[in-house]
C-alpha positions in Angstrom: 8.2 -4.1 21.3 8.3 -1.4 18.8 10.6 -0.9 15.9 11.2 2.5 14.4 11.6 2.7 10.8 13.7 5.5 9.9 14.3 4.9 6.1 17.7 3.8 5.3 19.9 1.2 6.7 23.0 2.9 8.5 25.3 0.0 8.2 28.3 0.3 5.6 28.2 -1.6 2.5 29.2 -5.2 2.6 31.9 -6.5 0.0 31.1 -9.8 -1.3 32.9 -12.2 -3.8 36.3 -12.3 -2.4 38.6 -11.2 0.1 37.9 -7.8 1.4 41.6 -6.8 1.8 42.4 -7.8 -1.7 39.4 -5.8 -2.9 40.3 -2.7 -1.0 44.1 -3.1 -1.9 43.4 -3.5 -5.6 41.0 -0.6 -6.0 43.3 1.6 -4.2 46.4 0.7 -6.3 44.7 0.3 -9.7 45.3 3.1 -12.3 43.0 1.6 -14.9 39.4 2.8 -14.9 36.7 0.4 -14.0 35.1 -1.7 -17.0 31.8 -0.3 -17.9 28.8 -2.1 -16.5 26.3 -3.2 -18.8 23.0 -1.7 -18.2 20.2 -4.3 -18.3 16.6 -3.5 -17.6 14.6 -5.6 -15.5 11.2 -6.5 -16.7 7.9 -7.1 -15.2 5.0 -9.1 -16.6 1.5 -9.0 -14.9 -0.8 -11.9 -15.3 -4.1 -11.3 -16.8 -6.0 -11.6 -13.5 -3.2 -9.0 -11.8 -4.1 -6.7 -14.5 -8.0 -7.0 -13.9 -7.4 -6.5 -10.2 -5.3 -3.3 -10.9 -8.2 -1.9 -13.2 -10.7 -2.7 -10.3 -8.7 -0.9 -7.8 -8.3 2.1 -10.0 -11.9 2.1 -10.6 -12.8 1.7 -6.9 -10.5 4.6 -5.8 -12.5 6.9 -8.3 -15.9 6.0 -6.6 -17.2 8.3 -3.9 -17.2 6.8 -0.4 -20.5 8.2 0.5 -23.8 8.4 -1.2 -24.3 12.1 -1.5 -28.0 12.0 -2.2 -28.6 9.9 0.9 -26.4 12.2 3.1 -28.5 15.2 1.8 -31.8 13.4 2.5 -30.6 12.7 6.1 -29.5 16.5 6.6 -32.7 17.6 5.3 -34.7 15.5 7.6 -32.7 16.6 10.4 -33.2 20.1 9.7 -36.9 19.5 9.6 -37.0 17.6 13.1 -38.3 14.8 10.8 -35.6 12.1 11.2 -36.7 9.1 13.0 -34.7 6.1 14.1 -36.3 2.7 14.0 -34.7 1.0 17.1 -35.8 -2.4 16.3 -34.4 -2.2 12.7 -31.2 -0.9 14.2 -31.0 -3.7 16.7 -31.6 -6.4 14.0 -28.9 -4.9 11.9 -26.3 -5.0 14.8 -27.4 -8.8 15.6 -27.1 -9.8 12.0 -23.7 -8.0 11.9 -22.5 -10.0 15.0 -23.8 -13.2 13.4 -21.9 -12.6 10.2 -18.6 -12.1 12.3 -18.9 -15.7 13.6 
């Protein structure tokens, strides 16, 4: 089953806190302007550990995903036909990875 997320809810707004017909009737017949709504500001306080995680996340985002020197070394070895694969080492790494998963 899939659900498409299309952004906004297309349902009409719901009136709460009283009779719907009274709310609609008083709004239509009222000649007085609505009372101003006080604007309150929401605040958010992060814990020290959350602030540290945020800083770490930003630091990690700035670190390159690849080791450019190692990539260039492999490219150079491939260009010289000097790149060799140690099949035993690859097999050991795969086995270790599988062991770590369980």
